[in-house]
N, C-alpha and C positions, 0 to 999 in steps of 0.2 A: 708359304701356305698357312703356317701357324699365325702369322701376323694378320693375314686376311680374315681368319676366323675371329681373331680378337677385334678387328676393326668392325666386322659385321655385328658382333655381339654388342660392341659399344654403341653402334648406330641404333640397334633395336632398343637398348636400355634407355638411351636418350629419348627416343620416340615414346617409349612407355611412360617415362617420367613426364614428358610434355603432355601426353594424353591425360594422365592422372591429374596433373595440375589444372588443365582446362576443365575436366569434369568436376573437380572440387570447387573451382570458381563458379561454375554453372549452378551447382547444388547450393552454394552459399547465397547466390543471387535469388534463387527460387525461394529459399527459406526466408530471406529478408523480405521478399515481396509478400509472402504469406503473412508474416508477422505484421508488416505494415498494414496489410488489408484488414487483419483482425483488429488491430489497434484503432483503425479508422471506424470500423463498425461499432466498437465499444464506445468511442467518443460520440458517435451519432446517437446511440441509445441514451447516453448520459445527457446529451443536449436536449433530447426529446423529453426525458424525465424532468430535467430542470425547468423546461418550458411549461410542463404540466403543473409542477409544484408552484411555479411563479404565477400561473393563471389562477390556481386555487387561492393563493395568498391575496391576489388582487381582488378576487370575488369576496373573500372574507373581509378585507379592508373596506370594500364598498358597502357591505352590509353593516359594518361597524359605524361607518360615517353616517349612513342613513339612520341608524339607531341613535347616534349622538344628536343628529339634527332634530329627530323627533323629541328627544328629551329637552333640547334647547327651546323648541317651539312650544313645549308643553302640550303635545297632542300625540295621537296615534296609540296603538295597542301597547307598544313598548313602554310609553310613558305611563299609561294606566296600570300596567303590571307593576312598575316600580312604585307607584303611589300606593297600590294595594298592599304590596309587600312591606313598604315602610309603615303603613298603618297597623299591620299585623304585629310587627316588631314593637311598635310604640305601645300598643295595647298590652302585649306580653310584658314589656318592661315597666308597666305602670304609669306611662306618660299620657294616658288618655283616661278620662272619666268613663266608667262603664255602669251598666244597670241590668238587673234581672231579679228574679226571685232569689231569696237567700235567707239567712238567719242573722239574728242580732243577739249578742250576748252582752248583758250589762252587769258590771261588777261595781257594787256600791258599798263603800266602807261604812261600818256601823260603830257608834260610840267611840269615836276618836281613833279607830283602827287605821293604820297607814298601809295603803295598798303595797303589796310586794310585786316587784318586777317579775319574779318567777311565776306568779299567778297569771299575769297577763301573757307571758310567753307560753305558758302551758296551753291556754286556750287557743292562741294563734297557731301553735304547733299541732294541736288536735284538729283544728279546722283545715290546716294544710294536708294533714294525713287523710282527712275525709274528702279530699279532692277539691277544696276551695280554689277557684281560679282567680279570685281577687279578694283582698282583705284590707280593711282599714281599722285603725285604732284612734278613737276620738277624731275621726276625719283625716287622719294622717295615713296616706297610702303606704302599705307595707310592700317594700321591694327587697331585692337581694341585699342591699346595703343598709337596710333599716336596723337600727340598734334599739333595744328595749332594755334600759338599765336604770338603776336607782342612783340618784345624786342628791344626797341629804334628804330634804323633804319633798323632792320631786322625782318623777320618772321621766327620763328623756326618751323621746321617740322621734327619729329623724332630726335630732338636735333641738327639738322643741320641748320645753319643760311643761309638765302637767303635775298639779298638786296630788300628792298621794292620798289626800283626804277627800278628793272629789271622785265622782263615778268615772269609770272607764267603759266606753261603749265600743264593742268590737263587732264590725259588720263583715259578712262574707257572702260571696255568691257561690253557691254550690248547685249540684244537680237538683232541679226542682222536683223530680220524681222520687228523690230519696229524702227530702227534707222532713216530711211528717213521719215517714215509715222508719227512718233510721237515724238521720242526723240529729234531730231534736231530742229523741229519747236517749241517744248515746251521750250527748252533751249534758243532759240532765243527770245522767248517772255519774258523769265526771264531777258535776257540781256537788252532788251528794257526798261523793268521796272527799272532795276538798273541804267541805264544811265540817266533816268529821275530824279532819286534820287540824284546821285552824280555829274551829269553834263556830257554833251557830250564830253567836252574837258578835261576830267580827266583820263579816261581809255578807251582803245579800247578792245572790246570783240569779238572774232570770235569763231564760233562753226562749226565744219566740221565732216563729216563722213570719217573715215580713215579705209581702209581695212588692215587686218592682222597687227594690232598694237601689240607691245610687251611691256608688263608691267613687270618690273624687280622684283625680290624677295627682301624681306627685308634684308638689309645688316646685317651680323652677329655682327658687332660692334655697332649696334643701340640699344637703350634702350629697345626696344621690345623683344630683345633676352635675356636680363639680368635676371638671376634667382639665382644669387649667394647669395642673401639675404633671399631666401625662404627656410624654414626648414619644413620638413614633420611634420604634426600634429600627436600626439599620438592617 
């Protein structure tokens, strides 16, 4: 009797173990199926997203190719915009001759006086502070690389020598509405102050309003044009 009970319990235990094992396997297959389904959906979304981005890149490349073709043919709005921007930068850099109303300051040495580079610089600095958009000194266009310095009996401007015993003419294009009311009177007051410092019999200074003055472009053989030593950085 006792053996029969043990036998029955053993059978029940084996059946329970088998049922548990089968249920565990079923649950594992269900989870794996869910995970596989989820991964497949994610892959589908990623593929769709990649396709969208690839289409955007293709459209952008097509626009760039059209833009390049317009530039190569020298036509179209893109080409005209590039030309317009190039001209603006060229004017700003002093590579184009310009004209408008402006002022002319003439510095003339008297009685053997030799012009000081500091005097020339002072007027160019004053004109810049007054909003001058273009300045020339003895028809040498002043740009960011322009030097004004004494070298023995000469003053160097853009590497060109000018005798310190000859007049220096400074031209500047400024706001036409401010020339007579502010610019000329201010520069005349500066001239008076300078004459008191260096003496009345050393230099004659005139300041005048001149209509439609022309300021030349920087000559291509000047140092401001030189870029032969410049190498692109990596």
